Every structure is written in C-alpha cells, then in structure tokens.
N, C-alpha and C positions, 0 to 999 in steps of 0.2 A: 690313831692308827684306832681302829675299832676292836673290842674285844672277842665280835660275833664271826664266826669262820665260816666257811661253805667250803667243807671236805670236795672232791673231784675226783671220785676212781681215774686209773690213768689205764689211755686206749688198750681196750686186750686186743688180741690175735684182730680180729675186724676192725679191730682201728674206732668202734664208738665204747663213748663216754658213758658209764653209772654213777650218777652225784646221789649225795649224802648230804643230809643236812645235820650242823655241828653244832650246837651254839656254846661258844664259850664266856661264862662270868668276865664281866670286867676284874672279878678280883680273885677269877683262877689258883695269882700265886700271890696273895700278897705277902708281900715282906717287910716285916714291923707295923711299920707307920704309914706305908706307903706301894703301892702295886706298880714294879718296876719291870715296863713293856720292850716291846721294838715297834719299830715300824717297816709297815710295808706298799706298796704302789700297785690298785689293781689286783690283788693277792689271793688266792686262793689254793685248795688243799688238794694234794693229788694226793691217795693211800694207796694201799697195794695189801691189804690186807692176806688175800691169799696168796699172794706174790704170784698168780696167773700172766700176770700181765710187766713184769721185769724181763728183761731181756740181758743176756749175757753181755759182758764190753766188750769182752772177747772171747775168739776162741781160744782152748787150755785148760790148764786144769783148774777148781777151784782153787782160791785161795784159801788158805788154815780146812781144807775142806768143806766150807758152809758156803751154804745153797748162793742165798742173798745176803745186803746188808742194808738197811732202810734207814736212809739217808732225808734231809732235811735243809729246807731253806726257804727263801721266800722270791717272789717273783717280783725284785728290784734291781735296780744297778747296782746297790753296795753290796749284794751276794752275786758278785760278776763270777768269780772265781767259780761259783759252783752254776751258775746258768753255762760259762764259757765249756767248764771241765765236764759236766755229765752229761751235754749232750752225744748221740749216738758218734760214738768213735773218735771221743773227747781221749784227754789225756789220762781222766780219772776213769774213765770207764775201760780204757785201754790196760792198766796198773793193777783189774780186780778181773783179770781176764775171764775164766769160766762163772767164775763167782757173779749172777745176777744183782742187780744195782736196782732198787725198792724206792722213787724218789716221791717225798712229800713236801709240798708246796702250804706253806702256812700263811698266813695274813697276820697276825701278830705275837710278839714272844710268849706270850705265859701260853697259850696254848703248845705252842713249842716245847714248852722246860717240861708242859705235863704231858704230854707225849715220850717223851724221852726218859722224866719220871716213871711213867708207867709200862716203858720195855715197845712204845711203839714204834718205837725210831732210836736205832744207835748211835747215828752221828747226827751233826746238824752244825750251818751256818748262820750264826744269831749274832745279835747288836751285844756290847757292854751291859747296860743293866740288868733283862735278863739272864744272861749266863752271871751274875754277882748275886742274883734274885734265887737261881736255884742252887744254887752253891750254899749260898747261908742258908736257905728252906732245908735244904738234905741234914743240913748240919758237917755240911764238906764228904757225904757220901756218895754221891752219885756222879756229880757229871766233874768234867776237866776240861779245861781249856790244856788243845792239843797246838793249834798255829793258829797266825793271826790269818787277814786275805784282803782287807779293806781298811784303806785310812778315807779320808776325807769325805769330800758329797754333802758338804749340808751346810744351809744356806741363810740367811737373814733378807727376803725378800718384799719388798711393801710397795703399796698404792702412792708414784711418784707423784700423785697429786696433791697426798694426805700425807706423804713424809718424806721432806731433804734430805734430813742429816739424820745423827747417831737421835738427836738429845729431842728430836721430834716425835722417838720412838714413843717418849712418857706423854702415858695420858689416852695412847691407841689401843686398838684392839689385834693382838696378834696372838696366830694360832701356832700350834703345837698339834704333835701326834698325840698323845694321850698323856695322861696325867702320871708325872714318875721317869713316864718312859728319857729313852737318852737324847734326845735332843731337850726335854721339858725340862731336865734339870740342867741342859746347859742353857735355854735362854734364861730360867731361874736363877742364874748363877750368875751370867752375865748382866743382868738385872742390878741383883746386889752390891758387883762393885761397880755400877753407874752409881748408889748410893739412894735408888728407890725402891720400893718398899712395894711388897706382892703376899700375900696368903697363898703359901704354895697350896695348902686344898681345896683351896675357891677359884683360886686366880683371879680375885680381887685386889685391886692397890692402885697403887701411881699406872701402875701397868695391866692393861684386859688382857689375862691369859685363855684365850678360848683352848678347848681339848678338842679338837677334830680329824677325822679321822681323816687320812690322808690321800683317799677318793673323792672325796665331797668336799675338798679342802677348796680346789679350783671353782667352784662351782659359788662358794661362801664369799671366797674372795672377788666373784665377778656379783655376786650381787650385795656388795658391801656388808656383810656381817661381819666380818674379817679386815683390816687396813693393809695388816700384810702376816707373815707370817714365817717359823723357824723349822724350816724342811730339809728332807735329804732327801738328793736325785733317787727319782726325776722330777717330784712334786715341784722341786724347789725350779727345774726349769720350766716342766707348763705353767706355772703364773706367771715366770716371766715371758711365754708364750702368747701371755693372755695380758699382757701388758704390765709386768709388774717390774721392779727394781731389785736388784742386789745390791742389800745397802754393805751386806757385811758375810765374806767367806770364814766358816769358822774355823777352819785351817791356822788363820792371820792370828789367833789367839792361842795357838799351840807351839812349844818347843820343835823348831825344826820345820813347820805347819803341817806335824802329824799329830792323828789322832786315830785310835781304834773306835774303825763306826758296826766292822763285822768280823768273828774270831768263829773257828771250828772248834766244837765240844763233842763230847762225848762221853757214854755214861760209863763208869767206871766199871763196869762188871764185862762189859764188852771187848773194853782194852783186856781186861787182867786174861780172856776169854779169848780171845781172838785177837792176838796184838801186827800177825803176819798181815791181817786183811785192813787194819788201824794204818800199820805202815804203807801200807797198797793206795789209799786213799790219801796218805801226806805227801804221797808221791806225784803220787799225778796232780794232789793241788800244787805241788810246788813247779812241777812242768807246767801245769796251767796256766802260774801268773809270771812265767817265763817269755811263754805264745804269748799274754798280752804286751809283755813289753817291749814283745820284741817285731809283730804284727798289732799295733791299734785297731787299724781300721777294721781287720778280717774278725778280730778278737768281737770288736764293738759288734759288728754285724751277725757275728755269730751270735749274743748277746742278744739281740734285735729278738731275729729269731726266734730264741726262747722264751724270747717272753710274750711275740706270739702266740706260739707254741701253750703258753700257760692261759694267756688272759681273749685270746681270741683277737688281740690285733695288733702291730708293731707300733712301737714309737714311732711320730713324726720327725724328719730333721732333723728341725729347729725346735726340737726338746732334747736327743740322743747323743747330737755334736754337745753342743757346751754339758749337757750333765755328764757327758763320759770325760770328758778332757776332765771335769772335778776332783776322778776319785781315783787314787793311788794304789795299785795292787800290792800287797804286803808277805812274805811270810813271816815278817816278823808279828807278834801280838801288841805288841806298842806297851806290855806290861805295866807303863811307868803309867803312864796315861791310865789305863784304867782305874787304878789306885785314884788317880785324882779324881776321874770322872762318879767313885762310892765317898768321895769327901767332899763331892759337889752336893751328890745326894745328901750328907748328911748334915750339910749348912742348910743345904735347903728346908730342912726339915721333913724330907718324905723318907729318912733313913737313919738308924738306930748306926754307930760304928762296926761295919762288920770285923770280925775277921778273917784275910783273905788269903792265909798261908797254905798253902796247899794248893787253891783255887788251879793252879800251870802244870802241867806233866810236860816239860819237853827235850824230854829224852829224845822219841821218837821222832818230832821232828830233826835235831839236830844230828843225829847220825845219819838220818835224808841226808841234811842240807851237804855234812859231810861226804858222803859219796857223791853228790852233786859240784861240789868244790866249793862250795859254799861256808860261810864262816857261819858261824853257830850264834842263834840269839837268846838274850837271857827273860828269865822271869822274872827280874827286880827283888828278888828277894820274894816271891810268891810263889814259890816253886815246891814240887812235895820233893823233888831231894834234897 
C-alpha cells in the first residue's frame, strides 16, 4: 500500500467533486521499529471539512444533538460493513437519524490514524496493525477498538508456471502491500515458520519480499517483477483473473479459520462526548452485518456500487465473485487474533512488545448485541473494563 493519499472531497449538492492533494509519508506513524499500515485497493480519501456535502442519514432528531459524525474507511471489500452500511439509506445512516454522515475514504492505515489523532475523523474502519500502531503510539490515550467488522479475505496467489507447491516459494519474489502492514507481518511469520530467513526491513533473504502498493501489484505481476503476492481482496482475485493461482488462503492458518482483518475504532474523546452517536453507528454496523449475511448477493451488489462511486468503476464479475466469498463479516473483533498478530510483528523484528491492555471497549457493542438478542463478545483480556 502506498503511503501517499489522494483525498477527494465528497460530492456537494451539485454532484461535483473538488479534489485536494495530500501526501502522507511512509513513516507518518512509525511504531517503534517499524510502521504498521493497512491495505487498500484503488482507494481515495473523501473529505468533508466544511460538512456542506454530508447528508442526513434519515429524518428525525440529531443523535446527541450532533450535526455530523466524520467516519473513515477504505474503498476495499475488506471494509464491506462500511461500503454497504454507509450507502444512502443504509442501516448506519438510518440509525443516525438527523445526524449527518461525513465519509472519508483512505488509501492507507497510517493516514487514517493520523486523521483520527488530529480529530479530522471521529470513527473509522481499519486493519489490526494500524489499530495497534495508533494505540501504542498515543500511549493508549486516543483510540479504542469498539467492534469487529470483517475476517479473512487474504491469500497467497502465485504464478503457476513458477510456483507449484509451497516449497517453491523459496527463492521467489513475493509482494506484500507495505512494510510492516498486516499482510506483510503475516507473510514474514509464515516464512519464519517454514524455517526460511528474511531480513524484515530489507525484504532480502530466502524469499524476496517486495513491498508493492495493491494498486500496482497486478501490473508488477503481469510484468514478471513479482512471482506472487500475499494480499487482501479484491487484489488477490484481480491477480487470479490475470492468471495467478491461489496457493494458500490465510484463513487456513487460524483457529476456526477466523482472524481479524478490519476493526471499527473511535476516538476516546468522541466516545466520551457522544456515546449515543457511537451506539447508533454500532447498531447500524450490527444490522449491516446481519443484512450482508442474510442477503449476500444484494450486499455484494451494494458494495460494488459503492466501489464504483469511490473509484470510478465497479469490480468485474470474475474478480468480485470469488473475492466476496472469501470474506466474512463479524461483529466479534476476534480480539485473541489481534494479540497474535501483534506477537507476530514482534517476532518479525518490526515491533517491540506492546502493552495492548485497554485497547478494546466493547461495552457499547455488547449493549447493542444484547438488545438484538445476540450473545456478547470478548476482549480476550484486552478490554478497558
């Protein structure tokens, strides 16, 4: 993933877009020994500093008397809850009633964390590595993870002419989205478990790890610059459409084939000042996930329509169909897997051992789940209560 972000102002009433250019350096949020990012595909940042182009979610009073809530996410299928729930008339907007939604679409985890730290956004969907980054970097004073969103959707895809078995990966060039990002850490951990040696920082060793923005990885694959990639959806399915083969689904490496790939986070100050708004977003998130599970095809179409809106074009059928099947929406943040991912980053030499105690506040979510007749979820000992 590129650390450069091209933000795009949401369409005003006239449906015109004002484009702004913002550059975020790769080390926007260096975490101790390495930056931990997230991954996106064809994402742009939708900004609304004035609030003029935000629209009311639905009729009714403003929740907590708040005019608008600024929410971040990626134009990426692993952010399916946001793509579906934030659409006009979607469950999240419905729950916010008269409070406007100001959506911001990011291209990289560090820039979303920077925006959260600066108060430019209030809440956001984001990957586990930048969540850890933001929490540790602020010494536990800024963000909280308040819900899960998506599990899975990450694959090792390879050139079948060069790589036929897992052992054939040795000596090859494999792309990951960004140094220290969630997929990079997972691949380095997998390599280590096979007994191969790779220098985490340079990517050199028994396997050549090539850090490549998800938007350019398909071209790198077609040109032969890389022999495969450990990437999220829809990049993995895009590569398959270009002739690659799935060699390994990361979900097969985890207990119950579940691991966190996207969380919902919030600024602690915003949670304290506007608990009813946070609760409304959580209700909408839970209802969105229920809708996605009950109506996978309709939800897929809604997500693809949102991607078209954000990136200018929808994903073709041969890409979105397999990509959509490989992700699972979940209210459960799968907290134990977050801890495991942090340990993997430590073992890779990209992170000093973090203290994640208090990174979760699942009280509001469990309140919503109880009201919906659903069981509570666990913070795996990392809760704030």
